[in-house]
C-alpha positions as CSV (number, residue, x, y, z in Angstrom):
1,X,27.9,-4.1,-32.5
2,X,26.8,-1.9,-29.5
3,X,29.5,-0.4,-27.3
4,X,27.5,-1.6,-24.3
5,X,26.8,-5.0,-22.9
6,X,23.1,-4.1,-22.4
7,X,20.6,-1.6,-23.6
8,X,18.9,-1.5,-20.2
9,X,20.2,-2.7,-16.8
10,X,17.5,-2.7,-14.1
11,X,18.6,-2.8,-10.4
12,X,15.7,-4.2,-8.4
13,X,13.2,-6.9,-9.5
14,X,10.1,-5.5,-7.8
15,X,6.8,-4.8,-9.7
16,X,8.0,-1.7,-11.5
17,X,11.5,-3.1,-12.4
18,X,10.2,-6.4,-13.6
19,X,7.6,-4.7,-15.8
20,X,10.1,-2.3,-17.3
21,X,12.5,-5.1,-18.0
22,X,10.0,-7.4,-19.5
23,X,8.5,-4.8,-21.8
24,X,11.9,-3.5,-22.9
25,X,13.1,-7.0,-23.7
26,X,9.9,-7.7,-25.7
27,X,10.6,-4.5,-27.7
28,X,13.9,-6.0,-28.7
29,X,16.2,-4.4,-26.2
30,X,19.1,-6.3,-24.6
31,X,18.0,-6.3,-20.9
32,X,19.5,-7.4,-17.6
33,X,17.9,-7.2,-14.2
34,X,19.6,-7.8,-10.8
35,X,17.9,-8.7,-7.5
36,X,19.7,-9.7,-4.3
37,X,16.7,-11.0,-2.5
38,X,13.4,-12.4,-3.8
39,X,11.6,-11.6,-7.0
40,X,8.6,-9.4,-6.8
41,X,9.9,-6.8,-4.4
42,X,8.1,-5.5,-1.3
43,X,4.6,-6.2,-2.7
44,X,5.0,-9.9,-3.2
45,X,7.2,-10.7,-0.3
46,X,6.6,-8.4,2.6
47,X,3.7,-6.1,1.4
48,X,0.4,-6.2,-0.3
49,X,0.2,-9.9,-1.1
50,X,1.1,-11.5,2.3
51,X,-0.8,-8.7,4.0
52,X,-4.0,-9.4,2.1
53,X,-3.6,-13.1,3.0
54,X,-3.3,-12.1,6.6
55,X,-6.4,-9.9,6.3
56,X,-8.4,-12.8,5.0
57,X,-7.1,-15.0,7.8
58,X,-8.0,-12.4,10.5
59,X,-11.5,-11.7,9.1
60,X,-12.7,-15.3,9.8
61,X,-13.2,-14.6,13.5
62,X,-16.0,-12.1,12.7
63,X,-17.3,-14.3,9.9
64,X,-17.7,-17.2,12.3
65,X,-19.5,-15.0,14.8
66,X,-21.9,-13.7,12.1
67,X,-22.5,-17.2,10.8
68,X,-24.2,-18.3,14.0
69,X,-27.0,-15.8,13.3
70,X,-27.5,-17.5,9.9
71,X,-28.0,-20.9,11.6
72,X,-24.4,-22.2,11.5
73,X,-23.1,-23.7,14.7
74,X,-19.5,-24.6,15.4
75,X,-18.3,-27.6,17.4
76,X,-14.7,-26.3,17.7
77,X,-12.8,-23.3,16.5
78,X,-9.0,-22.8,16.8
79,X,-6.4,-20.7,15.0
80,X,-3.0,-22.1,14.2
81,X,-0.4,-19.4,13.4
82,X,2.1,-21.8,11.9
83,X,-0.4,-23.1,9.4
84,X,-1.0,-19.6,8.1
85,X,2.8,-18.9,7.9
86,X,3.6,-22.1,6.1
87,X,0.8,-21.6,3.5
88,X,1.6,-17.9,3.1
89,X,5.3,-18.8,2.4
90,X,4.3,-21.5,-0.1
91,X,2.2,-19.0,-2.0
92,X,4.9,-16.4,-2.0
93,X,7.4,-19.0,-3.3
94,X,4.9,-19.7,-6.1
95,X,4.7,-16.1,-7.1
96,X,8.5,-15.7,-6.9
97,X,8.8,-18.5,-9.5
98,X,6.2,-16.9,-11.7
99,X,8.2,-13.7,-11.8
100,X,11.3,-15.7,-12.8
101,X,9.4,-17.4,-15.6
102,X,8.0,-14.1,-16.9
103,X,11.5,-12.6,-17.0
104,X,13.0,-15.7,-18.7
105,X,10.2,-15.8,-21.3
106,X,10.8,-12.1,-22.1
107,X,14.5,-12.7,-22.9
108,X,15.8,-10.6,-20.0
109,X,18.9,-11.9,-18.2
110,X,18.5,-12.2,-14.4
111,X,21.4,-11.8,-12.0
112,X,20.6,-13.1,-8.5
113,X,23.0,-10.8,-6.7
114,X,23.5,-7.3,-5.4
115,X,24.1,-4.7,-8.0
116,X,25.5,-1.2,-7.6
117,X,26.1,1.7,-9.9
118,X,29.8,2.2,-10.8
119,X,29.4,5.1,-13.2
120,X,26.9,6.6,-15.7
121,X,26.9,3.4,-17.8
122,X,28.5,0.9,-15.4
123,X,27.1,-1.7,-13.0
124,X,28.9,-4.0,-10.6
125,X,27.2,-7.3,-9.9
126,X,28.8,-9.9,-7.6
127,X,32.3,-8.8,-8.5
128,X,31.6,-8.6,-12.2
129,X,31.3,-5.4,-14.2
130,X,28.8,-4.6,-17.0
131,X,28.0,-1.6,-19.2
132,X,24.6,-0.5,-20.2
133,X,23.2,2.3,-22.4
134,X,20.6,3.0,-19.7
135,X,20.4,2.1,-16.0
136,X,17.1,1.9,-14.2
137,X,17.1,2.0,-10.4
138,X,14.0,0.3,-8.9
139,X,15.2,-0.6,-5.4
140,X,12.0,0.3,-3.6
141,X,11.8,1.2,0.1
142,X,12.7,-0.1,3.5
143,X,11.0,0.3,6.9
144,X,11.9,3.4,8.8
145,X,12.2,3.2,12.6
146,X,13.3,6.4,14.5
147,X,16.2,6.1,16.9
148,X,15.2,6.3,20.6
149,X,16.2,4.4,23.7
150,X,15.2,0.7,23.1
151,X,14.5,1.1,19.4
152,X,16.6,-2.0,18.8
153,X,13.9,-4.0,20.6
154,X,11.0,-3.3,18.2
155,X,10.0,-5.1,15.0
156,X,8.8,-3.7,11.7
157,X,6.1,-4.9,9.3
158,X,8.7,-6.9,7.4
159,X,9.4,-8.9,10.6
160,X,5.7,-9.4,11.4
161,X,5.3,-11.7,8.4
162,X,7.8,-14.1,9.9
163,X,7.1,-14.1,13.7
164,X,7.7,-17.5,15.2
165,X,4.8,-17.2,17.6
166,X,1.7,-15.0,17.7
167,X,2.0,-12.5,20.5
168,X,-0.7,-12.2,23.2
169,X,-0.4,-8.4,23.2
170,X,1.0,-6.1,20.6
171,X,1.5,-2.3,20.4
172,X,1.7,-0.9,16.8
173,X,3.2,2.5,16.3
174,X,2.1,4.5,13.3
175,X,-0.9,6.0,11.5
176,X,-0.6,5.0,7.9
177,X,-1.9,2.0,5.8
178,X,0.4,-0.5,7.3
179,X,-0.2,0.4,11.0
180,X,-4.0,0.4,10.6
181,X,-4.1,-2.8,8.5
182,X,-1.9,-4.7,11.0
183,X,-4.0,-3.5,13.9
184,X,-7.0,-5.2,12.3
185,X,-5.0,-8.3,11.4
186,X,-3.6,-8.9,14.9
187,X,-6.9,-8.1,16.6
188,X,-8.8,-10.5,14.3
189,X,-6.3,-13.2,15.1
190,X,-7.1,-12.8,18.8
191,X,-4.2,-10.5,19.9
192,X,-4.8,-7.7,22.4
193,X,-4.0,-4.9,20.1
194,X,-3.0,-1.3,20.8
195,X,-2.4,1.4,18.1
196,X,-0.2,4.4,19.0
197,X,-0.2,7.4,16.7
198,X,1.4,10.8,17.3
199,X,-1.4,12.7,15.6
200,X,-5.0,13.3,16.5
201,X,-6.3,10.8,13.9
202,X,-4.7,8.2,11.6
203,X,-4.8,7.9,7.8
204,X,-3.9,11.6,7.2
205,X,-4.9,12.6,3.6
206,X,-8.0,10.4,3.4
207,X,-11.5,11.7,3.7
208,X,-12.2,13.0,7.3
209,X,-15.6,11.3,7.6
210,X,-14.2,7.9,6.7
211,X,-11.2,8.3,9.1
212,X,-13.5,9.2,12.0
213,X,-15.9,6.4,11.2
214,X,-13.1,3.8,10.9
215,X,-11.6,4.9,14.2
216,X,-14.9,4.5,16.0
217,X,-15.6,1.1,14.5
218,X,-12.1,-0.2,15.3
219,X,-12.7,0.9,18.9
220,X,-16.0,-0.8,19.0
221,X,-14.3,-4.0,17.9
222,X,-11.9,-3.8,20.8
223,X,-8.8,-2.3,19.4
224,X,-7.2,0.2,21.7
225,X,-6.4,3.5,20.0
226,X,-3.9,5.9,21.5
227,X,-3.8,9.2,19.6
228,X,-1.8,12.4,20.3
229,X,1.1,10.5,21.9
230,X,4.4,8.9,21.0
231,X,6.9,6.4,22.3
232,X,9.8,7.9,24.2
233,X,11.5,4.6,25.1
234,X,11.2,0.8,25.2
235,X,12.5,-1.3,28.0
236,X,12.3,-5.0,28.9
237,X,9.7,-5.9,31.5
238,X,8.5,-9.1,33.2
239,X,5.7,-9.4,30.7
240,X,8.0,-8.7,27.7
241,X,8.4,-5.0,26.7
242,X,7.3,-1.8,28.2
243,X,6.7,1.4,26.1
244,X,6.9,4.7,27.9
245,X,4.8,7.4,26.2
246,X,5.4,11.1,26.0
247,X,2.2,11.7,28.0
248,X,3.6,9.8,31.0
249,X,1.7,6.6,30.4
250,X,3.3,3.2,30.0
251,X,2.1,0.2,27.9
252,X,3.2,-3.4,28.3
253,X,3.2,-5.7,25.3
254,X,4.8,-8.9,24.1
255,X,5.7,-7.3,20.8
256,X,6.1,-3.6,19.7
257,X,5.8,-3.1,16.0
258,X,6.8,0.1,14.2
259,X,4.9,1.1,11.1
260,X,6.2,4.6,10.8
261,X,6.7,4.6,7.0
262,X,9.2,3.4,4.6
263,X,12.2,5.3,3.1
264,X,13.7,5.0,-0.3
265,X,16.3,2.2,-0.5
266,X,19.2,4.2,-2.0
267,X,22.1,3.8,0.6
268,X,25.2,2.1,-0.8
269,X,24.0,1.9,-4.4
270,X,27.0,3.8,-5.7
271,X,24.9,6.7,-7.0
272,X,27.6,9.1,-5.7
273,X,29.7,8.0,-8.7
274,X,27.2,9.8,-10.9
275,X,25.3,13.1,-11.2
276,X,22.1,11.6,-9.7
277,X,20.6,13.9,-7.0
278,X,18.9,12.5,-3.9
279,X,16.3,14.4,-1.9
280,X,16.6,14.8,1.9
281,X,14.8,11.5,2.5
282,X,17.0,9.6,0.1
283,X,14.5,9.6,-2.8
284,X,15.9,9.8,-6.3
285,X,15.1,13.1,-8.0
286,X,13.6,12.5,-11.5
287,X,11.7,14.5,-14.1
288,X,8.4,13.7,-15.7
289,X,10.1,11.0,-17.8
290,X,11.8,9.3,-14.8
291,X,15.2,10.6,-15.9
292,X,17.7,11.6,-13.2
293,X,20.2,14.4,-13.6
294,X,22.5,11.8,-15.0
295,X,21.0,11.4,-18.4
296,X,21.6,7.7,-18.7
297,X,20.1,6.8,-15.4
298,X,16.4,6.5,-14.6
299,X,14.4,5.6,-11.5
300,X,10.8,4.7,-10.7
301,X,8.6,3.1,-8.1
302,X,8.9,3.6,-4.4
303,X,12.5,4.8,-4.7
304,X,11.3,8.1,-6.2
305,X,8.7,8.6,-3.4
306,X,5.7,9.8,-5.5
307,X,3.0,7.2,-4.9
308,X,4.1,4.0,-3.2
309,X,1.5,1.8,-4.8
310,X,2.3,-1.4,-6.8
311,X,0.0,-0.6,-9.8
312,X,1.6,2.9,-10.0
313,X,5.1,1.4,-10.2
314,X,3.9,-1.0,-12.9
315,X,2.4,1.8,-14.9
316,X,5.6,3.8,-14.6
317,X,7.6,0.9,-15.8
318,X,5.5,0.5,-18.9
319,X,5.7,4.2,-19.7
320,X,9.5,4.2,-19.4
321,X,9.9,1.1,-21.6
322,X,7.7,2.8,-24.2
323,X,9.7,6.0,-24.0
324,X,13.1,4.4,-24.2
325,X,12.5,1.7,-26.8
326,X,9.4,2.7,-28.8
327,X,10.1,6.4,-29.3
328,X,7.1,7.4,-27.2
329,X,6.8,10.6,-25.2
330,X,4.5,9.4,-22.4
331,X,4.2,10.8,-18.8
332,X,2.4,9.4,-15.8
333,X,-0.9,11.0,-14.7
334,X,-1.1,10.7,-10.9
335,X,-4.6,12.2,-10.8
336,X,-7.6,10.0,-9.7
337,X,-5.6,6.9,-8.8
338,X,-7.8,4.6,-6.7
339,X,-6.5,3.0,-3.6
340,X,-7.7,0.9,-0.7
341,X,-6.8,0.4,2.9
342,X,-7.5,-3.2,4.0
343,X,-8.5,-2.2,7.4
344,X,-11.5,-3.8,9.0
345,X,-13.8,-2.6,7.6
346,X,-12.1,-1.9,4.3
347,X,-11.6,1.7,3.1
348,X,-11.6,2.5,-0.7
349,X,-11.2,5.8,-2.3
350,X,-10.6,7.6,-5.7
351,X,-10.4,11.3,-6.5
352,X,-10.6,14.3,-4.2
353,X,-11.6,14.1,-0.6
354,X,-14.3,16.5,0.6
355,X,-11.6,18.7,2.2
356,X,-9.5,18.8,-0.9
357,X,-12.5,19.6,-3.1
358,X,-13.5,22.5,-1.0
359,X,-10.0,24.0,-1.2
360,X,-10.0,23.8,-5.1
361,X,-13.6,24.4,-6.1
362,X,-16.0,27.3,-5.4
363,X,-19.1,25.2,-4.9
364,X,-19.0,21.6,-3.8
365,X,-21.9,19.2,-3.2
366,X,-21.5,16.2,-0.9
367,X,-23.8,13.1,-1.1
368,X,-23.5,10.8,1.9
369,X,-25.0,7.5,2.9
370,X,-24.4,5.5,6.1
371,X,-26.2,2.3,6.9
372,X,-25.9,-1.2,8.4
373,X,-25.0,-3.7,5.7
374,X,-27.5,-6.4,4.9
375,X,-25.3,-9.2,6.1
376,X,-25.4,-7.6,9.6
377,X,-29.2,-7.4,9.6
378,X,-29.0,-10.8,11.2
379,X,-25.4,-10.5,12.5
380,X,-24.4,-9.2,15.9
381,X,-21.8,-6.6,15.0
382,X,-22.3,-2.8,14.8
383,X,-20.3,-2.5,11.6
384,X,-21.6,0.3,9.3
385,X,-21.0,1.2,5.7
386,X,-20.2,4.8,4.8
387,X,-20.3,6.1,1.3
388,X,-19.6,9.6,-0.1
389,X,-19.8,11.3,-3.5
390,X,-18.0,14.6,-3.8
391,X,-19.3,16.7,-6.7
392,X,-18.4,20.0,-8.4
393,X,-21.8,21.8,-8.2
394,X,-21.0,24.0,-11.2
395,X,-20.1,21.2,-13.7
396,X,-21.9,18.3,-11.9
397,X,-18.7,16.3,-12.4
398,X,-17.9,13.7,-9.7
399,X,-14.7,14.7,-8.1
400,X,-14.3,11.8,-5.6
401,X,-15.9,8.5,-4.4
402,X,-15.2,7.2,-1.0
403,X,-16.4,4.1,0.8
404,X,-15.8,2.4,4.2
405,X,-17.2,-1.1,4.4
406,X,-16.9,-4.7,3.1
407,X,-15.7,-4.9,-0.5
408,X,-14.8,-1.2,-0.6
409,X,-11.7,-1.9,-2.7
410,X,-13.6,-4.0,-5.2
411,X,-16.4,-1.4,-5.6
412,X,-14.2,1.7,-5.8
413,X,-12.1,0.0,-8.6
414,X,-15.2,0.1,-10.8
415,X,-16.1,3.6,-9.9
416,X,-12.5,4.7,-10.6
417,X,-13.2,4.2,-14.3
418,X,-16.2,6.6,-14.1
419,X,-14.3,9.2,-12.2
420,X,-11.3,8.9,-14.6
421,X,-13.7,9.3,-17.5
422,X,-15.2,12.5,-16.1
423,X,-18.6,11.1,-15.2
424,X,-21.2,13.5,-13.8
425,X,-23.5,13.0,-10.9
426,X,-26.3,12.8,-13.5
427,X,-24.6,9.8,-15.0
428,X,-24.6,8.1,-11.6
429,X,-28.3,9.0,-11.2
430,X,-29.2,7.5,-14.6
431,X,-27.5,4.2,-13.8
432,X,-29.7,1.4,-12.6
433,X,-28.5,-0.2,-9.4
434,X,-27.9,-3.9,-8.7
435,X,-30.3,-4.9,-5.8
436,X,-29.7,-5.9,-3.1
437,X,-26.1,-4.7,-2.9
438,X,-24.2,-2.1,-0.9
439,X,-22.8,-0.7,-4.2
440,X,-26.2,0.4,-5.4
441,X,-26.2,3.2,-2.9
442,X,-23.7,5.0,-5.1
443,X,-26.3,5.4,-7.8
444,X,-29.3,6.1,-5.5
445,X,-28.0,9.1,-3.5
446,X,-30.2,12.0,-4.6
447,X,-30.0,14.8,-2.0
448,X,-26.7,16.4,-1.1
449,X,-26.1,16.6,2.6
450,X,-23.6,19.5,2.4
451,X,-23.1,22.3,-0.1
452,X,-20.4,25.0,0.0
453,X,-20.3,28.2,-2.1
């Protein structure tokens, strides 16, 4: 009989933790997993899933406007915030239940309580103590709001999913995925929307052309962009809240939402009872096999602050389960991982940006296409599609694919397979397109618009 109660004890039932627990249990390990809130973690409850539902909801305003050009006429149009919230909550509850059923079917034991580390092999859960051969920390991240006068008056993206009423005016602070996506969401739902970012342009790290095009299109839609400025203080005003910016301007809004990133959720976990090392931002330091400096303790997902993407955490969880309980020696390859920003229009990308490619390769070719999508040939919006292929001129290998436009995430997912497989530009050229689609542009771009040597 084992000297431990469990072979693996997982703290945190988000996407990565649940996948690791399920796989380990299916491999025959005795597994327990603890979650103090809702199953599914950030993604299911206050992240990608409800956010995408809100994106769908907000996009109908433009769909209705476009529909008139196709002969559809509305008698009445009204949006009800409470209906969206109730239906969103119902869907999240359904997904929570599915996660519970998956864990139960795998044979893992679920503890619905807060768990902390009490030693290299010890876990405390709701006043009870358990031992485990391995401990896996998957506690994800939590919204970060800097401290400034009035910072207690702002909300975060977590709060935005549960607002009692839809504001008339909102100011969103931040320049990442969440800030940009929520700017589109609130604007599409009829809210007067302002986006404040301390840098010259949002979505740092994405392809420059797409960033610039998205900023222009968001402004054309009526979203107010405030770059190169930051909030110094927030005070109450007659209309709600007033943000004073560091450029001397003030901005009044019903609601001020901070989307200035998320930080690893490691406070109060008891990791100080072990040799686990935390980075300056609270992230857990791990090696290529997700092992901490305490050999029995592992960590993965957002809490290690590598790539805060749900599919990445799931892949990491599968790798760890294989390594611990199937004698594998796998590591995670973070190259060419596709991602999408569900801005309006959507942004999808895989591989190197043009700027990254020029830093790493001696000669780079860039193929670019910008056009009005077919749907808008009858529509009234000025929305444009922008596509780019970044190619190593020496080997002809496609280094990156980037798209701004409707369905970008869906299209880039398919192209990610080609990029991961090392496809060359000649392979794209030899592929017959599907007509009429926007995606066919990726296989019909023949002349490079830029070449560097």
